[in-house]
PDB file as gemmi writes it, atoms N, CA and C in Angstrom:
CRYST1    1.000    1.000    1.000  90.00  90.00  90.00 P 1                      
ATOM      1  N   UNK A   1       5.661  -4.032   7.851  1.00  0.00           N  
ATOM      2  CA  UNK A   1       4.560  -2.975   7.302  1.00  0.00           C  
ATOM      3  C   UNK A   1       4.037  -3.742   6.218  1.00  0.00           C  
ATOM      4  N   UNK A   2       4.643  -4.900   5.789  1.00  0.00           N  
ATOM      5  CA  UNK A   2       4.239  -5.534   4.772  1.00  0.00           C  
ATOM      6  C   UNK A   2       2.636  -6.139   5.070  1.00  0.00           C  
ATOM      7  N   UNK A   3       2.811  -6.696   6.187  1.00  0.00           N  
ATOM      8  CA  UNK A   3       1.989  -7.375   7.025  1.00  0.00           C  
ATOM      9  C   UNK A   3       0.333  -6.819   7.299  1.00  0.00           C  
ATOM     10  N   UNK A   4       1.066  -5.404   7.779  1.00  0.00           N  
ATOM     11  CA  UNK A   4      -0.287  -4.484   8.271  1.00  0.00           C  
ATOM     12  C   UNK A   4      -0.976  -3.792   6.471  1.00  0.00           C  
ATOM     13  N   UNK A   5      -0.233  -3.608   5.767  1.00  0.00           N  
ATOM     14  CA  UNK A   5      -0.630  -2.934   4.636  1.00  0.00           C  
ATOM     15  C   UNK A   5      -1.662  -4.328   3.656  1.00  0.00           C  
ATOM     16  N   UNK A   6      -1.383  -5.358   4.088  1.00  0.00           N  
ATOM     17  CA  UNK A   6      -1.923  -6.633   3.097  1.00  0.00           C  
ATOM     18  C   UNK A   6      -3.380  -6.743   3.834  1.00  0.00           C  
ATOM     19  N   UNK A   7      -3.261  -6.850   5.422  1.00  0.00           N  
ATOM     20  CA  UNK A   7      -4.148  -6.877   6.117  1.00  0.00           C  
ATOM     21  C   UNK A   7      -5.523  -5.921   5.927  1.00  0.00           C  
ATOM     22  N   UNK A   8      -4.772  -4.645   5.531  1.00  0.00           N  
ATOM     23  CA  UNK A   8      -5.605  -3.831   5.454  1.00  0.00           C  
ATOM     24  C   UNK A   8      -6.108  -3.942   4.226  1.00  0.00           C  
ATOM     25  N   UNK A   9      -5.812  -3.829   2.765  1.00  0.00           N  
ATOM     26  CA  UNK A   9      -5.868  -3.708   1.538  1.00  0.00           C  
ATOM     27  C   UNK A   9      -6.656  -5.134   1.287  1.00  0.00           C  
ATOM     28  N   UNK A  10      -6.739  -6.204   1.953  1.00  0.00           N  
ATOM     29  CA  UNK A  10      -7.405  -7.617   1.772  1.00  0.00           C  
ATOM     30  C   UNK A  10      -8.540  -7.123   2.168  1.00  0.00           C  
ATOM     31  N   UNK A  11      -8.899  -6.523   3.193  1.00  0.00           N  
ATOM     32  CA  UNK A  11     -10.456  -6.407   3.875  1.00  0.00           C  
ATOM     33  C   UNK A  11     -10.905  -5.336   2.656  1.00  0.00           C  
ATOM     34  N   UNK A  12     -10.176  -4.478   2.026  1.00  0.00           N  
ATOM     35  CA  UNK A  12     -10.902  -3.457   0.821  1.00  0.00           C  
ATOM     36  C   UNK A  12     -11.530  -4.320  -0.101  1.00  0.00           C  
ATOM     37  N   UNK A  13     -10.919  -5.192  -0.683  1.00  0.00           N  
ATOM     38  CA  UNK A  13     -10.987  -5.284  -2.159  1.00  0.00           C  
ATOM     39  C   UNK A  13     -11.945  -6.766  -2.074  1.00  0.00           C  
ATOM     40  N   UNK A  14     -12.568  -7.021  -3.473  1.00  0.00           N  
ATOM     41  CA  UNK A  14     -13.150  -8.010  -3.697  1.00  0.00           C  
ATOM     42  C   UNK A  14     -12.791  -9.184  -4.084  1.00  0.00           C  
ATOM     43  N   UNK A  15     -11.248  -9.006  -4.614  1.00  0.00           N  
ATOM     44  CA  UNK A  15     -10.413 -10.197  -4.640  1.00  0.00           C  
ATOM     45  C   UNK A  15      -9.101 -10.114  -3.914  1.00  0.00           C  
ATOM     46  N   UNK A  16      -9.199 -10.951  -2.793  1.00  0.00           N  
ATOM     47  CA  UNK A  16      -8.450 -10.459  -1.743  1.00  0.00           C  
ATOM     48  C   UNK A  16      -7.053 -11.598  -2.592  1.00  0.00           C  
ATOM     49  N   UNK A  17      -7.227 -12.956  -2.892  1.00  0.00           N  
ATOM     50  CA  UNK A  17      -6.204 -13.414  -3.595  1.00  0.00           C  
ATOM     51  C   UNK A  17      -5.222 -12.944  -4.493  1.00  0.00           C  
ATOM     52  N   UNK A  18      -5.682 -11.919  -5.149  1.00  0.00           N  
ATOM     53  CA  UNK A  18      -4.932 -11.085  -6.174  1.00  0.00           C  
ATOM     54  C   UNK A  18      -3.888  -9.976  -5.447  1.00  0.00           C  
ATOM     55  N   UNK A  19      -3.990 -10.277  -4.089  1.00  0.00           N  
ATOM     56  CA  UNK A  19      -3.317  -8.718  -3.624  1.00  0.00           C  
ATOM     57  C   UNK A  19      -1.822  -8.855  -3.304  1.00  0.00           C  
ATOM     58  N   UNK A  20      -1.105  -8.075  -4.381  1.00  0.00           N  
ATOM     59  CA  UNK A  20       0.750  -8.463  -4.045  1.00  0.00           C  
ATOM     60  C   UNK A  20       1.404  -7.357  -3.489  1.00  0.00           C  
ATOM     61  N   UNK A  21       2.192  -7.493  -2.535  1.00  0.00           N  
ATOM     62  CA  UNK A  21       2.751  -6.368  -2.052  1.00  0.00           C  
ATOM     63  C   UNK A  21       4.158  -6.697  -2.112  1.00  0.00           C  
ATOM     64  N   UNK A  22       5.155  -5.572  -2.718  1.00  0.00           N  
ATOM     65  CA  UNK A  22       6.383  -6.211  -2.766  1.00  0.00           C  
ATOM     66  C   UNK A  22       7.007  -4.300  -1.760  1.00  0.00           C  
ATOM     67  N   UNK A  23       7.841  -5.031  -0.985  1.00  0.00           N  
ATOM     68  CA  UNK A  23       8.616  -4.377  -0.090  1.00  0.00           C  
ATOM     69  C   UNK A  23      10.076  -4.047  -0.817  1.00  0.00           C  
ATOM     70  N   UNK A  24      10.407  -3.132  -1.225  1.00  0.00           N  
ATOM     71  CA  UNK A  24      12.107  -2.937  -1.491  1.00  0.00           C  
ATOM     72  C   UNK A  24      12.973  -1.794  -0.605  1.00  0.00           C  
ATOM     73  N   UNK A  25      13.604  -2.286   0.503  1.00  0.00           N  
ATOM     74  CA  UNK A  25      14.097  -0.976   1.774  1.00  0.00           C  
ATOM     75  C   UNK A  25      15.628  -0.892   1.258  1.00  0.00           C  
ATOM     76  N   UNK A  26      15.945  -0.099   0.983  1.00  0.00           N  
ATOM     77  CA  UNK A  26      17.238   0.902   1.201  1.00  0.00           C  
ATOM     78  C   UNK A  26      17.644   1.485   2.392  1.00  0.00           C  
ATOM     79  N   UNK A  27      19.078   1.922   2.505  1.00  0.00           N  
ATOM     80  CA  UNK A  27      19.323   2.423   3.758  1.00  0.00           C  
ATOM     81  C   UNK A  27      18.472   3.905   3.794  1.00  0.00           C  
ATOM     82  N   UNK A  28      17.936   4.795   2.750  1.00  0.00           N  
ATOM     83  CA  UNK A  28      17.502   5.870   3.440  1.00  0.00           C  
ATOM     84  C   UNK A  28      15.884   5.546   2.773  1.00  0.00           C  
ATOM     85  N   UNK A  29      15.392   5.086   2.080  1.00  0.00           N  
ATOM     86  CA  UNK A  29      13.961   4.731   1.624  1.00  0.00           C  
ATOM     87  C   UNK A  29      13.418   3.430   1.536  1.00  0.00           C  
ATOM     88  N   UNK A  30      11.907   3.583   1.812  1.00  0.00           N  
ATOM     89  CA  UNK A  30      11.274   2.174   1.775  1.00  0.00           C  
ATOM     90  C   UNK A  30      10.392   2.155   0.491  1.00  0.00           C  
ATOM     91  N   UNK A  31      10.618   1.452  -0.238  1.00  0.00           N  
ATOM     92  CA  UNK A  31       9.747   1.338  -1.458  1.00  0.00           C  
ATOM     93  C   UNK A  31       8.486   0.377  -1.632  1.00  0.00           C  
ATOM     94  N   UNK A  32       7.324   0.620  -1.447  1.00  0.00           N  
ATOM     95  CA  UNK A  32       5.963  -0.140  -1.626  1.00  0.00           C  
ATOM     96  C   UNK A  32       5.503  -0.239  -2.896  1.00  0.00           C  
ATOM     97  N   UNK A  33       5.561  -1.831  -3.485  1.00  0.00           N  
ATOM     98  CA  UNK A  33       4.695  -1.774  -4.711  1.00  0.00           C  
ATOM     99  C   UNK A  33       3.474  -2.700  -4.132  1.00  0.00           C  
ATOM    100  N   UNK A  34       2.190  -2.013  -4.941  1.00  0.00           N  
ATOM    101  CA  UNK A  34       0.955  -2.955  -4.347  1.00  0.00           C  
ATOM    102  C   UNK A  34       0.528  -3.037  -5.554  1.00  0.00           C  
ATOM    103  N   UNK A  35      -0.021  -4.289  -5.715  1.00  0.00           N  
ATOM    104  CA  UNK A  35      -0.642  -4.713  -6.714  1.00  0.00           C  
ATOM    105  C   UNK A  35      -1.900  -5.483  -6.576  1.00  0.00           C  
ATOM    106  N   UNK A  36      -3.279  -5.143  -7.085  1.00  0.00           N  
ATOM    107  CA  UNK A  36      -4.514  -5.591  -6.906  1.00  0.00           C  
ATOM    108  C   UNK A  36      -5.320  -5.866  -8.166  1.00  0.00           C  
ATOM    109  N   UNK A  37      -6.354  -6.995  -8.167  1.00  0.00           N  
ATOM    110  CA  UNK A  37      -7.164  -6.633  -9.172  1.00  0.00           C  
ATOM    111  C   UNK A  37      -7.612  -5.330 -10.185  1.00  0.00           C  
ATOM    112  N   UNK A  38      -7.775  -5.533 -10.994  1.00  0.00           N  
ATOM    113  CA  UNK A  38      -7.851  -4.253 -11.931  1.00  0.00           C  
ATOM    114  C   UNK A  38      -9.590  -3.898 -11.958  1.00  0.00           C  
ATOM    115  N   UNK A  39     -10.394  -4.941 -11.463  1.00  0.00           N  
ATOM    116  CA  UNK A  39     -11.326  -4.088 -10.720  1.00  0.00           C  
ATOM    117  C   UNK A  39     -11.845  -3.764  -9.455  1.00  0.00           C  
ATOM    118  N   UNK A  40     -10.204  -3.864  -8.942  1.00  0.00           N  
ATOM    119  CA  UNK A  40     -10.455  -3.520  -7.092  1.00  0.00           C  
ATOM    120  C   UNK A  40      -9.655  -2.096  -7.026  1.00  0.00           C  
ATOM    121  N   UNK A  41      -8.966  -1.761  -7.902  1.00  0.00           N  
ATOM    122  CA  UNK A  41      -7.904  -0.539  -8.347  1.00  0.00           C  
ATOM    123  C   UNK A  41      -8.875   0.722  -7.724  1.00  0.00           C  
ATOM    124  N   UNK A  42      -9.946   0.918  -7.702  1.00  0.00           N  
ATOM    125  CA  UNK A  42     -10.867   1.937  -7.501  1.00  0.00           C  
ATOM    126  C   UNK A  42     -11.434   1.916  -6.046  1.00  0.00           C  
ATOM    127  N   UNK A  43     -11.268   0.866  -5.591  1.00  0.00           N  
ATOM    128  CA  UNK A  43     -11.396   0.472  -4.295  1.00  0.00           C  
ATOM    129  C   UNK A  43     -10.244   1.129  -3.461  1.00  0.00           C  
ATOM    130  N   UNK A  44      -9.370   0.416  -3.833  1.00  0.00           N  
ATOM    131  CA  UNK A  44      -8.222   0.854  -3.315  1.00  0.00           C  
ATOM    132  C   UNK A  44      -7.610   2.273  -2.828  1.00  0.00           C  
ATOM    133  N   UNK A  45      -7.875   2.888  -4.061  1.00  0.00           N  
ATOM    134  CA  UNK A  45      -7.619   4.439  -4.607  1.00  0.00           C  
ATOM    135  C   UNK A  45      -8.973   5.365  -3.684  1.00  0.00           C  
ATOM    136  N   UNK A  46     -10.245   4.842  -3.420  1.00  0.00           N  
ATOM    137  CA  UNK A  46     -11.212   5.518  -2.555  1.00  0.00           C  
ATOM    138  C   UNK A  46     -11.581   6.834  -4.225  1.00  0.00           C  
ATOM    139  N   UNK A  47     -12.413   7.664  -3.341  1.00  0.00           N  
ATOM    140  CA  UNK A  47     -13.167   9.100  -3.696  1.00  0.00           C  
ATOM    141  C   UNK A  47     -11.978   9.931  -3.739  1.00  0.00           C  
ATOM    142  N   UNK A  48     -11.651  10.447  -4.501  1.00  0.00           N  
ATOM    143  CA  UNK A  48     -10.630  11.448  -4.132  1.00  0.00           C  
ATOM    144  C   UNK A  48      -9.575  10.854  -3.745  1.00  0.00           C  
ATOM    145  N   UNK A  49      -9.260   9.599  -3.781  1.00  0.00           N  
ATOM    146  CA  UNK A  49      -7.921   9.222  -3.178  1.00  0.00           C  
ATOM    147  C   UNK A  49      -7.922   9.416  -1.516  1.00  0.00           C  
ATOM    148  N   UNK A  50      -9.089   9.012  -1.257  1.00  0.00           N  
ATOM    149  CA  UNK A  50      -8.816   9.191   0.133  1.00  0.00           C  
ATOM    150  C   UNK A  50      -8.494   8.002   1.113  1.00  0.00           C  
ATOM    151  N   UNK A  51      -8.763   6.679   0.430  1.00  0.00           N  
ATOM    152  CA  UNK A  51      -8.494   5.722   0.636  1.00  0.00           C  
ATOM    153  C   UNK A  51      -6.849   5.030   0.632  1.00  0.00           C  
ATOM    154  N   UNK A  52      -6.290   5.346  -0.339  1.00  0.00           N  
ATOM    155  CA  UNK A  52      -5.054   5.753  -0.778  1.00  0.00           C  
ATOM    156  C   UNK A  52      -3.522   6.080   0.385  1.00  0.00           C  
ATOM    157  N   UNK A  53      -4.778   7.793   0.444  1.00  0.00           N  
ATOM    158  CA  UNK A  53      -4.349   8.672   1.109  1.00  0.00           C  
ATOM    159  C   UNK A  53      -3.838   8.235   2.889  1.00  0.00           C  
ATOM    160  N   UNK A  54      -5.131   7.705   3.126  1.00  0.00           N  
ATOM    161  CA  UNK A  54      -5.149   7.099   4.513  1.00  0.00           C  
ATOM    162  C   UNK A  54      -4.335   5.441   4.523  1.00  0.00           C  
ATOM    163  N   UNK A  55      -3.951   5.069   3.641  1.00  0.00           N  
ATOM    164  CA  UNK A  55      -2.817   3.814   3.664  1.00  0.00           C  
ATOM    165  C   UNK A  55      -1.701   4.544   3.762  1.00  0.00           C  
ATOM    166  N   UNK A  56      -1.260   5.519   3.081  1.00  0.00           N  
ATOM    167  CA  UNK A  56      -0.110   6.057   3.062  1.00  0.00           C  
ATOM    168  C   UNK A  56       0.256   6.787   4.411  1.00  0.00           C  
ATOM    169  N   UNK A  57      -0.753   7.345   5.316  1.00  0.00           N  
ATOM    170  CA  UNK A  57      -0.546   7.654   6.160  1.00  0.00           C  
ATOM    171  C   UNK A  57       0.157   6.581   7.396  1.00  0.00           C  
ATOM    172  N   UNK A  58      -1.072   5.463   7.764  1.00  0.00           N  
ATOM    173  CA  UNK A  58      -0.562   4.594   8.421  1.00  0.00           C  
ATOM    174  C   UNK A  58       1.430   3.697   7.827  1.00  0.00           C  
ATOM    175  N   UNK A  59       1.213   3.879   6.627  1.00  0.00           N  
ATOM    176  CA  UNK A  59       2.632   3.398   6.383  1.00  0.00           C  
ATOM    177  C   UNK A  59       3.554   4.412   6.705  1.00  0.00           C  
ATOM    178  N   UNK A  60       3.500   5.678   6.515  1.00  0.00           N  
ATOM    179  CA  UNK A  60       4.136   6.641   6.942  1.00  0.00           C  
ATOM    180  C   UNK A  60       4.599   7.038   8.333  1.00  0.00           C  
ATOM    181  N   UNK A  61       3.357   6.405   9.229  1.00  0.00           N  
ATOM    182  CA  UNK A  61       3.951   6.498  10.668  1.00  0.00           C  
ATOM    183  C   UNK A  61       5.098   5.534  10.861  1.00  0.00           C  
ATOM    184  N   UNK A  62       5.030   4.001  10.388  1.00  0.00           N  
ATOM    185  CA  UNK A  62       6.146   2.980  10.812  1.00  0.00           C  
ATOM    186  C   UNK A  62       7.250   3.387  10.143  1.00  0.00           C  
ATOM    187  N   UNK A  63       7.492   4.211   8.817  1.00  0.00           N  
ATOM    188  CA  UNK A  63       8.356   4.633   8.060  1.00  0.00           C  
ATOM    189  C   UNK A  63       9.553   5.803   8.825  1.00  0.00           C  
ATOM    190  N   UNK A  64       8.847   6.507   9.580  1.00  0.00           N  
ATOM    191  CA  UNK A  64       9.210   7.351  10.249  1.00  0.00           C  
ATOM    192  C   UNK A  64       9.688   6.930  11.510  1.00  0.00           C  
ATOM    193  N   UNK A  65       9.189   5.588  12.016  1.00  0.00           N  
ATOM    194  CA  UNK A  65       9.961   5.294  12.899  1.00  0.00           C  
ATOM    195  C   UNK A  65      11.228   4.674  13.015  1.00  0.00           C  
ATOM    196  N   UNK A  66      11.316   4.223  11.555  1.00  0.00           N  
ATOM    197  CA  UNK A  66      12.905   3.391  11.537  1.00  0.00           C  
ATOM    198  C   UNK A  66      13.878   4.534  10.325  1.00  0.00           C  
ATOM    199  N   UNK A  67      13.090   5.871  10.718  1.00  0.00           N  
ATOM    200  CA  UNK A  67      13.738   6.713  10.167  1.00  0.00           C  
ATOM    201  C   UNK A  67      13.800   6.946   8.609  1.00  0.00           C  
ATOM    202  N   UNK A  68      13.222   6.394   8.061  1.00  0.00           N  
ATOM    203  CA  UNK A  68      13.603   6.372   6.059  1.00  0.00           C  
ATOM    204  C   UNK A  68      12.056   6.949   5.527  1.00  0.00           C  
ATOM    205  N   UNK A  69      12.251   7.288   4.659  1.00  0.00           N  
ATOM    206  CA  UNK A  69      11.333   8.098   3.590  1.00  0.00           C  
ATOM    207  C   UNK A  69      10.708   6.725   3.205  1.00  0.00           C  
ATOM    208  N   UNK A  70       8.964   7.264   2.790  1.00  0.00           N  
ATOM    209  CA  UNK A  70       8.378   5.923   2.252  1.00  0.00           C  
ATOM    210  C   UNK A  70       8.109   7.164   1.076  1.00  0.00           C  
ATOM    211  N   UNK A  71       7.673   5.514   0.229  1.00  0.00           N  
ATOM    212  CA  UNK A  71       7.093   5.851  -1.392  1.00  0.00           C  
ATOM    213  C   UNK A  71       6.190   4.679  -1.659  1.00  0.00           C  
ATOM    214  N   UNK A  72       5.181   4.836  -1.894  1.00  0.00           N  
ATOM    215  CA  UNK A  72       3.673   3.514  -2.090  1.00  0.00           C  
ATOM    216  C   UNK A  72       3.312   3.703  -3.446  1.00  0.00           C  
ATOM    217  N   UNK A  73       3.758   2.752  -4.157  1.00  0.00           N  
ATOM    218  CA  UNK A  73       2.957   2.768  -5.634  1.00  0.00           C  
ATOM    219  C   UNK A  73       1.911   1.921  -5.926  1.00  0.00           C  
ATOM    220  N   UNK A  74       0.651   1.974  -6.542  1.00  0.00           N  
ATOM    221  CA  UNK A  74      -0.173   1.521  -6.981  1.00  0.00           C  
ATOM    222  C   UNK A  74      -0.005   0.886  -7.771  1.00  0.00           C  
ATOM    223  N   UNK A  75       0.345  -0.300  -8.270  1.00  0.00           N  
ATOM    224  CA  UNK A  75       0.831  -1.226  -9.834  1.00  0.00           C  
ATOM    225  C   UNK A  75      -0.410  -1.497  -9.931  1.00  0.00           C  
ATOM    226  N   UNK A  76      -0.260  -0.761 -11.567  1.00  0.00           N  
ATOM    227  CA  UNK A  76      -1.738  -1.284 -12.434  1.00  0.00           C  
ATOM    228  C   UNK A  76      -0.981  -2.468 -13.163  1.00  0.00           C  
ATOM    229  N   UNK A  77      -1.976  -3.612 -13.173  1.00  0.00           N  
ATOM    230  CA  UNK A  77      -1.676  -4.886 -14.042  1.00  0.00           C  
ATOM    231  C   UNK A  77      -2.654  -5.055 -15.448  1.00  0.00           C  
TER     232      UNK A  77                                                      
END                                                                             
């Protein structure tokens, strides 16, 4: 899941070298923290949150296959 999200997000942002994704997995839940350059936060969120919602939907599909809940956070630096 981490590889997929990194691929998608680095394609969107202007500073792909600053993209950091941390994945914490427990028995019931997967927590993903996405950190990007401050200038790129708006691009990841998108107009009205459409981009981040689409990213969450894709990750949700993979989490459902693992039978786990998913939480994605965009961490501001």
